[in-house]
C-alpha positions, -999 to +999 in steps of 0.1 A: -177-172+213-163-204+231-173-238+219-161-274+221-134-278+247-118-243+245-120-239+208-131-204+197-145-189+166-147-154+153-118-131+157-086-144+174-052-129+182-024-150+166+002-162+191+036-147+186+024-123+159-001-104+181-023-098+150-061-101+150-075-125+124-111-132+116-115-170+112-137-185+085-171-196+096-162-233+096-129-229+116-122-227+153-090-221+172-074-229+205-040-219+219-027-244+244+007-228+250+033-249+267+025-285+273+044-315+287+038-337+257+027-327+223+013-362+214-006-365+247-021-330+242-034-340+208-046-374+221-065-358+250-082-333+227-092-360+201-105-383+228-125-355+245-140-344+211-151-379+203-165-386+238-140-414+245-128-399+278-147-380+304-124-351+312-138-354+347-119-343+378-130-374+397-099-394+406-111-428+392-121-411+359-087-392+357-068-425+361-088-442+334-086-411+311-048-409+316-043-446+307-064-441+275-045-409+266-011-427+270-021-455+247-035-430+221-004-407+223+019-437+216-002-444+185+001-408+174+039-409+179+042-441+159+022-427+130+039-393+131+076-398+138+083-361+136+065-356+170+095-370+187+117-341+174+091-313+170+092-284+194+057-272+185+027-280+163-005-267+147-029-296+147-062-299+129-090-315+148-124-324+133-149-307+156-177-321+135-182-330+099-183-293+089-159-276+113-121-278+118-105-268+151-068-258+149-047-260+181-012-246+186+010-260+214+047-261+222+069-282+244+073-267+279+111-268+278+117-243+250+140-213+255+122-180+256+136-172+221+125-205+207+091-202+223+084-169+205+097-183+172+075-215+177+043-194+183+050-173+152+060-203+131+028-222+140+007-190+135+022-189+100+010-225+094-025-214+105-025-184+082-017-207+053-044-233+063-071-206+064-059-189+032-049-156+049-012-155+040-017-119+028-020-107+064+017-115+070+027-101+036+009-068+044+028-066+077+062-072+060+054-045+034+045-020+062+078-028+079+097-021+047+109-057+044+115-065+008+101-100+005+073-117-012+062-141+015+032-153-007+055-173-029+066-195+000+047-224+014+045-247+044+077-247+065+093-218+045+062-196+050+060-206+087+097-198+092+091-163+078+062-159+102+084-171+131+112-146+121+086-118+121+075-129+156+111-125+168+113-090+154+078-080+166+086-092+202+122-078+201+136-112+208+171-125+200+175-153+175+173-188+190+198-215+182+184-236+154+194-271+148+174-277+116+168-259+083+198-237+090+205-226+054+169-215+048+165-199+082+198-180+077+184-166+044+152-154+061+171-140+091+192-120+067+161-104+052+150-094+087+185-080+095+192-107+121+221-131+125+217-167+135+239-177+164+261-208+161+257-238+182 
């Protein structure tokens, strides 16, 4: 079922992991894939959801919408400094007072390896947000990977999910520039080696 600007409820397929997941009743999801600007993508969605831009294809409305989106995206970047260095995100939008809408997006300039990792990483964040971390743990157990992913949280859990996406999609390790020590530890568990940059 599709609702509210591309957000869907029910069963979804997690990006990067290719695993079906049944969303809780009060949760919707949208996969935006590659976008030019993470902050503008968030701003556009927020403004559309709150009726502050039209989303119309009319040229005049598009110009007005883009000006408002640019201002809002600068505010998002100022309030969330990590957006300037992030390659992807899972963002939580309030669809209404009862329903959250999660969106995954990534910068459009990522390498193919980093793109797969980013999708898996953000899908890990989603699993944690909707209290379904056991889905990844079950997959790891079935693969014979000796790791208790349930004890990890936030970025660590998301990195494990990203590593699984690389294995699942038979993708080489990307070159990481952050969290090297922790990611090396997780890569070792998956039998992967991190390339040097």
